[in-house]
All heavy atoms as a GROMACS GRO file, in nm:
protein
  552
    1MET      N    1  10.301   8.725  10.681
    1MET     CA    2  10.277   8.832  10.773
    1MET      C    3  10.236   8.956  10.694
    1MET      O    4  10.291   8.985  10.589
    1MET     CB    5  10.405   8.861  10.853
    1MET     CG    6  10.398   8.989  10.933
    1MET     SD    7  10.545   9.024  11.030
    1MET     CE    8  10.639   9.117  10.912
    2ILE      N    9  10.140   9.027  10.747
    2ILE     CA   10  10.098   9.153  10.686
    2ILE      C   11  10.190   9.263  10.737
    2ILE      O   12  10.216   9.274  10.856
    2ILE     CB   13   9.951   9.186  10.722
    2ILE    CG1   14   9.856   9.079  10.665
    2ILE    CG2   15   9.912   9.324  10.674
    2ILE    CD1   16   9.856   9.070  10.514
    3SER      N   17  10.238   9.344  10.645
    3SER     CA   18  10.325   9.456  10.679
    3SER      C   19  10.262   9.585  10.629
    3SER      O   20  10.206   9.590  10.519
    3SER     CB   21  10.462   9.438  10.614
    3SER     OG   22  10.538   9.556  10.627
    4TYR      N   23  10.273   9.688  10.710
    4TYR     CA   24  10.223   9.820  10.672
    4TYR      C   25  10.337   9.912  10.632
    4TYR      O   26  10.319  10.034  10.626
    4TYR     CB   27  10.140   9.880  10.786
    4TYR     CG   28  10.019   9.796  10.816
    4TYR    CD1   29  10.014   9.718  10.930
    4TYR    CD2   30   9.911   9.793  10.729
    4TYR    CE1   31   9.903   9.638  10.958
    4TYR    CE2   32   9.800   9.714  10.755
    4TYR     CZ   33   9.797   9.637  10.870
    4TYR     OH   34   9.687   9.558  10.895
    5ALA      N   35  10.452   9.857  10.600
    5ALA     CA   36  10.566   9.938  10.556
    5ALA      C   37  10.530  10.028  10.437
    5ALA      O   38  10.570  10.145  10.435
    5ALA     CB   39  10.686   9.849  10.523
    6PRO      N   40  10.451   9.978  10.341
    6PRO     CA   41  10.414  10.068  10.230
    6PRO      C   42  10.333  10.190  10.276
    6PRO      O   43  10.346  10.297  10.217
    6PRO     CB   44  10.329   9.979  10.139
    6PRO     CG   45  10.371   9.840  10.171
    6PRO     CD   46  10.404   9.841  10.317
    7PHE      N   47  10.254  10.174  10.381
    7PHE     CA   48  10.176  10.286  10.434
    7PHE      C   49  10.268  10.400  10.474
    7PHE      O   50  10.243  10.517  10.439
    7PHE     CB   51  10.093  10.240  10.553
    7PHE     CG   52  10.030  10.353  10.631
    7PHE    CD1   53   9.916  10.415  10.584
    7PHE    CD2   54  10.086  10.397  10.750
    7PHE    CE1   55   9.858  10.519  10.654
    7PHE    CE2   56  10.029  10.501  10.821
    7PHE     CZ   57   9.914  10.563  10.773
    8TRP      N   58  10.373  10.369  10.548
    8TRP     CA   59  10.465  10.472  10.597
    8TRP      C   60  10.537  10.541  10.482
    8TRP      O   61  10.558  10.662  10.484
    8TRP     CB   62  10.563  10.413  10.698
    8TRP     CG   63  10.489  10.353  10.814
    8TRP    CD1   64  10.472  10.220  10.842
    8TRP    CD2   65  10.415  10.423  10.914
    8TRP    NE1   66  10.393  10.204  10.954
    8TRP    CE2   67  10.356  10.327  11.000
    8TRP    CE3   68  10.392  10.558  10.940
    8TRP    CZ2   69  10.278  10.362  11.109
    8TRP    CZ3   70  10.313  10.593  11.049
    8TRP    CH2   71  10.257  10.495  11.131
    9LYS      N   72  10.571  10.465  10.379
    9LYS     CA   73  10.635  10.524  10.261
    9LYS      C   74  10.536  10.615  10.186
    9LYS      O   75  10.573  10.722  10.139
    9LYS     CB   76  10.685  10.414  10.168
    9LYS     CG   77  10.800  10.334  10.225
    9LYS     CD   78  10.838  10.220  10.133
    9LYS     CE   79  10.942  10.132  10.200
    9LYS     NZ   80  10.970  10.011  10.122
   10THR      N   81  10.412  10.569  10.178
   10THR     CA   82  10.310  10.645  10.105
   10THR      C   83  10.278  10.776  10.174
   10THR      O   84  10.270  10.880  10.107
   10THR     CB   85  10.182  10.560  10.088
   10THR    OG1   86  10.214  10.441  10.014
   10THR    CG2   87  10.074  10.637  10.014
   11ILE      N   88  10.258  10.774  10.306
   11ILE     CA   89  10.224  10.902  10.371
   11ILE      C   90  10.341  11.001  10.360
   11ILE      O   91  10.318  11.120  10.342
   11ILE     CB   92  10.176  10.886  10.517
   11ILE    CG1   93  10.282  10.832  10.610
   11ILE    CG2   94  10.049  10.806  10.524
   11ILE    CD1   95  10.245  10.843  10.759
   12LYS      N   96  10.462  10.950  10.366
   12LYS     CA   97  10.579  11.039  10.352
   12LYS      C   98  10.583  11.098  10.211
   12LYS      O   99  10.602  11.218  10.193
   12LYS     CB  100  10.708  10.963  10.383
   12LYS     CG  101  10.830  11.050  10.380
   12LYS     CD  102  10.954  10.974  10.421
   12LYS     CE  103  11.075  11.067  10.416
   12LYS     NZ  104  11.197  11.001  10.458
   13ALA      N  105  10.565  11.013  10.110
   13ALA     CA  106  10.570  11.057   9.971
   13ALA      C  107  10.459  11.157   9.939
   13ALA      O  108  10.478  11.246   9.856
   13ALA     CB  109  10.562  10.936   9.878
   14LYS      N  110  10.345  11.142  10.004
   14LYS     CA  111  10.231  11.230   9.976
   14LYS      C  112  10.227  11.351  10.068
   14LYS      O  113  10.134  11.432  10.062
   14LYS     CB  114  10.102  11.150   9.988
   14LYS     CG  115  10.096  11.035   9.889
   14LYS     CD  116   9.969  11.034   9.814
   14LYS     CE  117   9.972  10.922   9.712
   14LYS     NZ  118   9.893  10.958   9.597
   15GLY      N  119  10.326  11.363  10.156
   15GLY     CA  120  10.333  11.480  10.242
   15GLY      C  121  10.237  11.478  10.360
   15GLY      O  122  10.200  11.584  10.411
   16PHE      N  123  10.195  11.361  10.400
   16PHE     CA  124  10.105  11.346  10.515
   16PHE      C  125  10.187  11.313  10.639
   16PHE      O  126  10.299  11.267  10.630
   16PHE     CB  127  10.005  11.234  10.491
   16PHE     CG  128   9.887  11.274  10.407
   16PHE    CD1  129   9.899  11.291  10.270
   16PHE    CD2  130   9.763  11.294  10.465
   16PHE    CE1  131   9.792  11.327  10.192
   16PHE    CE2  132   9.654  11.330  10.388
   16PHE     CZ  133   9.668  11.347  10.251
   17SER      N  134  10.126  11.336  10.753
   17SER     CA  135  10.184  11.295  10.882
   17SER      C  136  10.075  11.226  10.962
   17SER      O  137   9.955  11.240  10.932
   17SER     CB  138  10.234  11.417  10.959
   17SER     OG  139  10.124  11.500  10.995
   18THR      N  140  10.115  11.154  11.064
   18THR     CA  141  10.013  11.092  11.150
   18THR      C  142   9.931  11.200  11.220
   18THR      O  143   9.811  11.184  11.240
   18THR     CB  144  10.076  10.996  11.253
   18THR    OG1  145  10.174  11.067  11.331
   18THR    CG2  146  10.140  10.877  11.184
   19TYR      N  147   9.994  11.312  11.253
   19TYR     CA  148   9.922  11.424  11.314
   19TYR      C  149   9.808  11.471  11.223
   19TYR      O  150   9.695  11.492  11.267
   19TYR     CB  151  10.018  11.540  11.341
   19TYR     CG  152   9.952  11.660  11.402
   19TYR    CD1  153   9.936  11.672  11.540
   19TYR    CD2  154   9.903  11.764  11.322
   19TYR    CE1  155   9.873  11.781  11.596
   19TYR    CE2  156   9.841  11.875  11.377
   19TYR     CZ  157   9.826  11.883  11.514
   19TYR     OH  158   9.762  11.991  11.570
   20LYS      N  159   9.838  11.487  11.095
   20LYS     CA  160   9.736  11.532  10.999
   20LYS      C  161   9.625  11.428  10.985
   20LYS      O  162   9.507  11.464  10.981
   20LYS     CB  163   9.801  11.557  10.862
   20LYS     CG  164   9.706  11.610  10.758
   20LYS     CD  165   9.780  11.646  10.631
   20LYS     CE  166   9.684  11.706  10.529
   20LYS     NZ  167   9.752  11.761  10.413
   21LEU      N  168   9.660  11.300  10.980
   21LEU     CA  169   9.559  11.195  10.969
   21LEU      C  170   9.466  11.195  11.091
   21LEU      O  171   9.345  11.180  11.077
   21LEU     CB  172   9.626  11.058  10.953
   21LEU     CG  173   9.697  11.035  10.820
   21LEU    CD1  174   9.777  10.905  10.825
   21LEU    CD2  175   9.598  11.033  10.705
   22ILE      N  176   9.524  11.212  11.208
   22ILE     CA  177   9.445  11.210  11.332
   22ILE      C  178   9.358  11.335  11.344
   22ILE      O  179   9.239  11.326  11.372
   22ILE     CB  180   9.538  11.196  11.455
   22ILE    CG1  181   9.603  11.058  11.455
   22ILE    CG2  182   9.464  11.223  11.584
   22ILE    CD1  183   9.721  11.043  11.550
   23ASN      N  184   9.416  11.451  11.320
   23ASN     CA  185   9.345  11.576  11.344
   23ASN      C  186   9.256  11.622  11.228
   23ASN      O  187   9.149  11.677  11.251
   23ASN     CB  188   9.443  11.686  11.383
   23ASN     CG  189   9.502  11.658  11.519
   23ASN    OD1  190   9.431  11.661  11.619
   23ASN    ND2  191   9.630  11.628  11.523
   24ASP      N  192   9.301  11.603  11.106
   24ASP     CA  193   9.224  11.650  10.991
   24ASP      C  194   9.128  11.545  10.935
   24ASP      O  195   9.025  11.580  10.877
   24ASP     CB  196   9.316  11.697  10.879
   24ASP     CG  197   9.399  11.819  10.916
   24ASP    OD1  198   9.371  11.879  11.023
   24ASP    OD2  199   9.491  11.853  10.840
   25TYR      N  200   9.161  11.417  10.952
   25TYR     CA  201   9.081  11.310  10.892
   25TYR      C  202   9.018  11.218  10.996
   25TYR      O  203   8.957  11.117  10.961
   25TYR     CB  204   9.165  11.230  10.793
   25TYR     CG  205   9.206  11.313  10.675
   25TYR    CD1  206   9.330  11.377  10.672
   25TYR    CD2  207   9.120  11.331  10.566
   25TYR    CE1  208   9.368  11.455  10.564
   25TYR    CE2  209   9.157  11.408  10.458
   25TYR     CZ  210   9.281  11.470  10.458
   25TYR     OH  211   9.319  11.548  10.350
   26GLU      N  212   9.036  11.251  11.124
   26GLU     CA  213   8.975  11.179  11.236
   26GLU      C  214   9.009  11.030  11.240
   26GLU      O  215   8.927  10.946  11.276
   26GLU     CB  216   8.824  11.201  11.236
   26GLU     CG  217   8.788  11.347  11.253
   26GLU     CD  218   8.639  11.374  11.252
   26GLU    OE1  219   8.560  11.279  11.236
   26GLU    OE2  220   8.602  11.490  11.267
   27ILE      N  221   9.133  10.997  11.200
   27ILE     CA  222   9.183  10.860  11.217
   27ILE      C  223   9.222  10.848  11.364
   27ILE      O  224   9.286  10.937  11.419
   27ILE     CB  225   9.305  10.834  11.125
   27ILE    CG1  226   9.267  10.854  10.977
   27ILE    CG2  227   9.365  10.698  11.151
   27ILE    CD1  228   9.163  10.759  10.924
   28SER      N  229   9.184  10.739  11.427
   28SER     CA  230   9.209  10.726  11.571
   28SER      C  231   9.356  10.699  11.601
   28SER      O  232   9.428  10.640  11.520
   28SER     CB  233   9.123  10.615  11.631
   28SER     OG  234   9.169  10.489  11.588
   29ASN      N  235   9.397  10.742  11.719
   29ASN     CA  236   9.532  10.713  11.766
   29ASN      C  237   9.557  10.564  11.770
   29ASN      O  238   9.667  10.518  11.739
   29ASN     CB  239   9.554  10.770  11.907
   29ASN     CG  240   9.568  10.920  11.908
   29ASN    OD1  241   9.627  10.978  11.819
   29ASN    ND2  242   9.513  10.982  12.010
   30SER      N  243   9.455  10.487  11.810
   30SER     CA  244   9.472  10.342  11.822
   30SER      C  245   9.495  10.278  11.684
   30SER      O  246   9.571  10.182  11.674
   30SER     CB  247   9.353  10.278  11.892
   30SER     OG  248   9.234  10.299  11.820
   31THR      N  249   9.435  10.332  11.580
   31THR     CA  250   9.459  10.280  11.445
   31THR      C  251   9.604  10.305  11.404
   31THR      O  252   9.670  10.215  11.350
   31THR     CB  253   9.363  10.343  11.343
   31THR    OG1  254   9.229  10.307  11.378
   31THR    CG2  255   9.392  10.298  11.202
   32ILE      N  256   9.653  10.424  11.430
   32ILE     CA  257   9.793  10.455  11.398
   32ILE      C  258   9.886  10.363  11.476
   32ILE      O  259   9.984  10.310  11.423
   32ILE     CB  260   9.824  10.603  11.426
   32ILE    CG1  261   9.737  10.696  11.340
   32ILE    CG2  262   9.973  10.632  11.406
   32ILE    CD1  263   9.753  10.680  11.190
   33GLN      N  264   9.854  10.339  11.603
   33GLN     CA  265   9.936  10.251  11.685
   33GLN      C  266   9.934  10.108  11.631
   33GLN      O  267  10.036  10.040  11.628
   33GLN     CB  268   9.890  10.254  11.832
   33GLN     CG  269   9.983  10.182  11.925
   33GLN     CD  270  10.124  10.240  11.927
   33GLN    OE1  271  10.142  10.361  11.913
   33GLN    NE2  272  10.223  10.156  11.941
   34ARG      N  273   9.818  10.062  11.586
   34ARG     CA  274   9.807   9.927  11.529
   34ARG      C  275   9.894   9.916  11.403
   34ARG      O  276   9.958   9.813  11.380
   34ARG     CB  277   9.662   9.892  11.499
   34ARG     CG  278   9.578   9.877  11.625
   34ARG     CD  279   9.436   9.831  11.596
   34ARG     NE  280   9.431   9.691  11.557
   34ARG     CZ  281   9.446   9.588  11.640
   34ARG    NH1  282   9.467   9.610  11.768
   34ARG    NH2  283   9.436   9.465  11.596
   35LEU      N  284   9.898  10.020  11.324
   35LEU     CA  285   9.984  10.020  11.205
   35LEU      C  286  10.131  10.013  11.244
   35LEU      O  287  10.208   9.939  11.183
   35LEU     CB  288   9.958  10.145  11.122
   35LEU     CG  289   9.823  10.151  11.051
   35LEU    CD1  290   9.796  10.292  11.002
   35LEU    CD2  291   9.818  10.052  10.937
   36ARG      N  292  10.168  10.088  11.346
   36ARG     CA  293  10.307  10.086  11.393
   36ARG      C  294  10.349   9.947  11.438
   36ARG      O  295  10.464   9.908  11.422
   36ARG     CB  296  10.326  10.185  11.508
   36ARG     CG  297  10.330  10.328  11.466
   36ARG     CD  298  10.368  10.418  11.584
   36ARG     NE  299  10.371  10.556  11.540
   36ARG     CZ  300  10.285  10.649  11.580
   36ARG    NH1  301  10.191  10.621  11.668
   36ARG    NH2  302  10.295  10.772  11.535
   37GLU      N  303  10.256   9.875  11.498
   37GLU     CA  304  10.285   9.742  11.554
   37GLU      C  305  10.252   9.628  11.457
   37GLU      O  306  10.258   9.512  11.496
   37GLU     CB  307  10.207   9.725  11.684
   37GLU     CG  308  10.248   9.824  11.791
   37GLU     CD  309  10.160   9.820  11.914
   37GLU    OE1  310  10.063   9.741  11.919
   37GLU    OE2  311  10.188   9.896  12.008
   38ASN      N  312  10.218   9.661  11.333
   38ASN     CA  313  10.178   9.562  11.232
   38ASN      C  314  10.066   9.471  11.282
   38ASN      O  315  10.064   9.351  11.253
   38ASN     CB  316  10.298   9.479  11.185
   38ASN     CG  317  10.377   9.550  11.078
   38ASN    OD1  318  10.323   9.625  10.997
   38ASN    ND2  319  10.506   9.528  11.078
   39LYS      N  320   9.971   9.529  11.352
   39LYS     CA  321   9.853   9.455  11.396
   39LYS      C  322   9.742   9.477  11.294
   39LYS      O  323   9.747   9.571  11.213
   39LYS     CB  324   9.809   9.502  11.535
   39LYS     CG  325   9.908   9.464  11.643
   39LYS     CD  326   9.856   9.500  11.779
   39LYS     CE  327   9.953   9.454  11.888
   39LYS     NZ  328   9.903   9.491  12.022
   40GLY      N  329   9.642   9.393  11.300
   40GLY     CA  330   9.535   9.398  11.202
   40GLY      C  331   9.451   9.524  11.208
   40GLY      O  332   9.428   9.581  11.314
   41ILE      N  333   9.408   9.569  11.090
   41ILE     CA  334   9.309   9.676  11.078
   41ILE      C  335   9.203   9.626  10.980
   41ILE      O  336   9.227   9.530  10.905
   41ILE     CB  337   9.372   9.809  11.029
   41ILE    CG1  338   9.439   9.794  10.893
   41ILE    CG2  339   9.468   9.864  11.133
   41ILE    CD1  340   9.486   9.924  10.831
   42THR      N  341   9.089   9.688  10.980
   42THR     CA  342   8.980   9.641  10.895
   42THR      C  343   9.000   9.683  10.749
   42THR      O  344   9.072   9.780  10.721
   42THR     CB  345   8.844   9.696  10.944
   42THR    OG1  346   8.843   9.838  10.925
   42THR    CG2  347   8.819   9.660  11.090
   43THR      N  348   8.931   9.615  10.661
   43THR     CA  349   8.935   9.654  10.521
   43THR      C  350   8.867   9.790  10.502
   43THR      O  351   8.903   9.864  10.411
   43THR     CB  352   8.870   9.549  10.430
   43THR    OG1  353   8.739   9.520  10.477
   43THR    CG2  354   8.953   9.421  10.426
   44THR      N  355   8.773   9.822  10.589
   44THR     CA  356   8.710   9.954  10.584
   44THR      C  357   8.814  10.063  10.611
   44THR      O  358   8.816  10.167  10.544
   44THR     CB  359   8.595   9.964  10.687
   44THR    OG1  360   8.500   9.862  10.658
   44THR    CG2  361   8.528  10.100  10.684
   45THR      N  362   8.901  10.039  10.707
   45THR     CA  363   9.007  10.136  10.738
   45THR      C  364   9.105  10.146  10.622
   45THR      O  365   9.148  10.257  10.586
   45THR     CB  366   9.081  10.095  10.867
   45THR    OG1  367   8.986  10.089  10.974
   45THR    CG2  368   9.190  10.194  10.902
   46ILE      N  369   9.139  10.035  10.560
   46ILE     CA  370   9.226  10.038  10.443
   46ILE      C  371   9.160  10.118  10.332
   46ILE      O  372   9.223  10.201  10.266
   46ILE     CB  373   9.262   9.895  10.397
   46ILE    CG1  374   9.348   9.826  10.502
   46ILE    CG2  375   9.333   9.898  10.261
   46ILE    CD1  376   9.371   9.678  10.479
   47ASP      N  377   9.030  10.098  10.312
   47ASP     CA  378   8.954  10.174  10.213
   47ASP      C  379   8.959  10.323  10.244
   47ASP      O  380   8.981  10.405  10.154
   47ASP     CB  381   8.810  10.124  10.210
   47ASP     CG  382   8.725  10.193  10.106
   47ASP    OD1  383   8.761  10.187   9.986
   47ASP    OD2  384   8.623  10.254  10.144
   48ASP      N  385   8.942  10.359  10.371
   48ASP     CA  386   8.950  10.500  10.412
   48ASP      C  387   9.086  10.559  10.379
   48ASP      O  388   9.094  10.670  10.325
   48ASP     CB  389   8.923  10.514  10.562
   48ASP     CG  390   8.780  10.484  10.602
   48ASP    OD1  391   8.690  10.484  10.514
   48ASP    OD2  392   8.757  10.460  10.723
   49PHE      N  393   9.192  10.486  10.409
   49PHE     CA  394   9.326  10.534  10.377
   49PHE      C  395   9.346  10.552  10.227
   49PHE      O  396   9.408  10.650  10.183
   49PHE     CB  397   9.434  10.442  10.434
   49PHE     CG  398   9.460  10.459  10.580
   49PHE    CD1  399   9.460  10.351  10.664
   49PHE    CD2  400   9.486  10.584  10.633
   49PHE    CE1  401   9.484  10.366  10.801
   49PHE    CE2  402   9.510  10.601  10.769
   49PHE     CZ  403   9.510  10.491  10.853
   50CYS      N  404   9.294  10.459  10.149
   50CYS     CA  405   9.306  10.470  10.003
   50CYS      C  406   9.236  10.597   9.952
   50CYS      O  407   9.287  10.665   9.863
   50CYS     CB  408   9.250  10.346   9.934
   50CYS     SG  409   9.352  10.200   9.954
   51LYS      N  410   9.121  10.628  10.010
   51LYS     CA  411   9.049  10.751   9.971
   51LYS      C  412   9.125  10.875  10.015
   51LYS      O  413   9.142  10.969   9.937
   51LYS     CB  414   8.910  10.752  10.034
   51LYS     CG  415   8.815  10.652   9.973
   51LYS     CD  416   8.683  10.649  10.048
   51LYS     CE  417   8.598  10.534   9.999
   51LYS     NZ  418   8.481  10.511  10.085
   52ILE      N  419   9.170  10.877  10.138
   52ILE     CA  420   9.241  10.993  10.193
   52ILE      C  421   9.369  11.020  10.116
   52ILE      O  422   9.400  11.134  10.079
   52ILE     CB  423   9.272  10.974  10.343
   52ILE    CG1  424   9.142  10.974  10.424
   52ILE    CG2  425   9.369  11.079  10.394
   52ILE    CD1  426   9.158  10.923  10.567
   53LEU      N  427   9.446  10.914  10.092
   53LEU     CA  428   9.578  10.926  10.030
   53LEU      C  429   9.575  10.917   9.878
   53LEU      O  430   9.678  10.931   9.812
   53LEU     CB  431   9.672  10.820  10.087
   53LEU     CG  432   9.697  10.828  10.237
   53LEU    CD1  433   9.772  10.703  10.285
   53LEU    CD2  434   9.774  10.954  10.273
   54ASP      N  435   9.455  10.889   9.822
   54ASP     CA  436   9.440  10.871   9.678
   54ASP      C  437   9.543  10.772   9.626
   54ASP      O  438   9.631  10.804   9.544
   54ASP     CB  439   9.453  11.006   9.604
   54ASP     CG  440   9.417  10.994   9.458
   54ASP    OD1  441   9.335  10.908   9.422
   54ASP    OD2  442   9.473  11.072   9.377
   55CYS      N  443   9.534  10.650   9.681
   55CYS     CA  444   9.632  10.546   9.645
   55CYS      C  445   9.563  10.411   9.634
   55CYS      O  446   9.442  10.399   9.652
   55CYS     CB  447   9.743  10.541   9.750
   55CYS     SG  448   9.689  10.486   9.913
   56ARG      N  449   9.640  10.310   9.605
   56ARG     CA  450   9.591  10.173   9.591
   56ARG      C  451   9.619  10.094   9.718
   56ARG      O  452   9.701  10.135   9.800
   56ARG     CB  453   9.659  10.106   9.470
   56ARG     CG  454   9.630  10.180   9.339
   56ARG     CD  455   9.713  10.124   9.224
   56ARG     NE  456   9.706   9.981   9.214
   56ARG     CZ  457   9.624   9.913   9.132
   56ARG    NH1  458   9.543   9.979   9.052
   56ARG    NH2  459   9.626   9.782   9.129
   57VAL      N  460   9.553   9.981   9.733
   57VAL     CA  461   9.569   9.896   9.851
   57VAL      C  462   9.716   9.860   9.872
   57VAL      O  463   9.765   9.864   9.985
   57VAL     CB  464   9.482   9.769   9.840
   57VAL    CG1  465   9.512   9.672   9.952
   57VAL    CG2  466   9.335   9.806   9.839
   58GLU      N  467   9.785   9.827   9.766
   58GLU     CA  468   9.925   9.786   9.780
   58GLU      C  469  10.016   9.901   9.823
   58GLU      O  470  10.132   9.879   9.858
   58GLU     CB  471   9.978   9.720   9.651
   58GLU     CG  472   9.959   9.801   9.527
   58GLU     CD  473   9.829   9.774   9.453
   58GLU    OE1  474   9.730   9.728   9.513
   58GLU    OE2  475   9.827   9.800   9.331
   59ASP      N  476   9.964  10.023   9.824
   59ASP     CA  477  10.038  10.137   9.879
   59ASP      C  478  10.019  10.148  10.030
   59ASP      O  479  10.084  10.231  10.094
   59ASP     CB  480   9.992  10.267   9.814
   59ASP     CG  481  10.022  10.272   9.664
   59ASP    OD1  482  10.127  10.219   9.624
   59ASP    OD2  483   9.940  10.327   9.590
   60ILE      N  484   9.934  10.064  10.086
   60ILE     CA  485   9.904  10.063  10.229
   60ILE      C  486   9.957   9.937  10.297
   60ILE      O  487  10.014   9.942  10.404
   60ILE     CB  488   9.752  10.071  10.254
   60ILE    CG1  489   9.690  10.194  10.186
   60ILE    CG2  490   9.720  10.067  10.404
   60ILE    CD1  491   9.736  10.326  10.239
   61VAL      N  492   9.939   9.823  10.232
   61VAL     CA  493   9.966   9.695  10.296
   61VAL      C  494  10.034   9.600  10.197
   61VAL      O  495  10.012   9.609  10.076
   61VAL     CB  496   9.834   9.634  10.350
   61VAL    CG1  497   9.735   9.608  10.240
   61VAL    CG2  498   9.858   9.510  10.431
   62GLU      N  499  10.117   9.510  10.252
   62GLU     CA  500  10.178   9.406  10.169
   62GLU      C  501  10.189   9.278  10.251
   62GLU      O  502  10.194   9.282  10.374
   62GLU     CB  503  10.317   9.448  10.119
   62GLU     CG  504  10.422   9.458  10.228
   62GLU     CD  505  10.558   9.501  10.175
   62GLU    OE1  506  10.583   9.494  10.053
   62GLU    OE2  507  10.640   9.542  10.257
   63TYR      N  508  10.193   9.168  10.181
   63TYR     CA  509  10.214   9.039  10.247
   63TYR      C  510  10.360   9.003  10.234
   63TYR      O  511  10.418   9.007  10.126
   63TYR     CB  512  10.129   8.930  10.182
   63TYR     CG  513  10.159   8.793  10.236
   63TYR    CD1  514  10.116   8.756  10.363
   63TYR    CD2  515  10.236   8.702  10.166
   63TYR    CE1  516  10.147   8.632  10.416
   63TYR    CE2  517  10.267   8.578  10.216
   63TYR     CZ  518  10.222   8.544  10.341
   63TYR     OH  519  10.252   8.420  10.394
   64VAL      N  520  10.420   8.969  10.348
   64VAL     CA  521  10.561   8.926  10.352
   64VAL      C  522  10.564   8.783  10.404
   64VAL      O  523  10.520   8.758  10.515
   64VAL     CB  524  10.644   9.020  10.443
   64VAL    CG1  525  10.788   8.972  10.450
   64VAL    CG2  526  10.636   9.163  10.399
   65LYS      N  527  10.614   8.693  10.321
   65LYS     CA  528  10.620   8.552  10.360
   65LYS      C  529  10.723   8.532  10.470
   65LYS      O  530  10.836   8.582  10.461
   65LYS     CB  531  10.656   8.467  10.239
   65LYS     CG  532  10.647   8.318  10.266
   65LYS     CD  533  10.673   8.240  10.139
   65LYS     CE  534  10.662   8.092  10.170
   65LYS     NZ  535  10.682   8.013  10.048
   66GLU      N  536  10.681   8.462  10.574
   66GLU     CA  537  10.772   8.429  10.685
   66GLU      C  538  10.826   8.290  10.664
   66GLU      O  539  10.754   8.200  10.622
   66GLU     CB  540  10.698   8.436  10.817
   66GLU     CG  541  10.653   8.575  10.856
   66GLU     CD  542  10.583   8.575  10.989
   66GLU    OE1  543  10.469   8.527  10.996
   66GLU    OE2  544  10.644   8.625  11.084
   67ASP      N  545  10.951   8.272  10.698
   67ASP     CA  546  11.013   8.138  10.685
   67ASP      C  547  10.989   8.056  10.809
   67ASP      O  548  10.979   8.098  10.917
   67ASP     CB  549  11.162   8.151  10.660
   67ASP     CG  550  11.188   8.211  10.522
   67ASP    OD1  551  11.106   8.190  10.431
   67ASP    OD2  552  11.290   8.280  10.507
   0.00000   0.00000   0.00000
């Protein structure tokens, strides 16, 4: 399963909020909602987050093995 738990840790550590991402960087509300629900997002969106947050892919997403 893909988890976006690292994303939430990264935005907190970098002093970002979802409000700032939506209003200052034009990230859609639906993208934020998809992250909250661990639903799929595109690699383009992951790339955008890496640029905005100046981080690596593993700071946004991780794979968690399900039993």
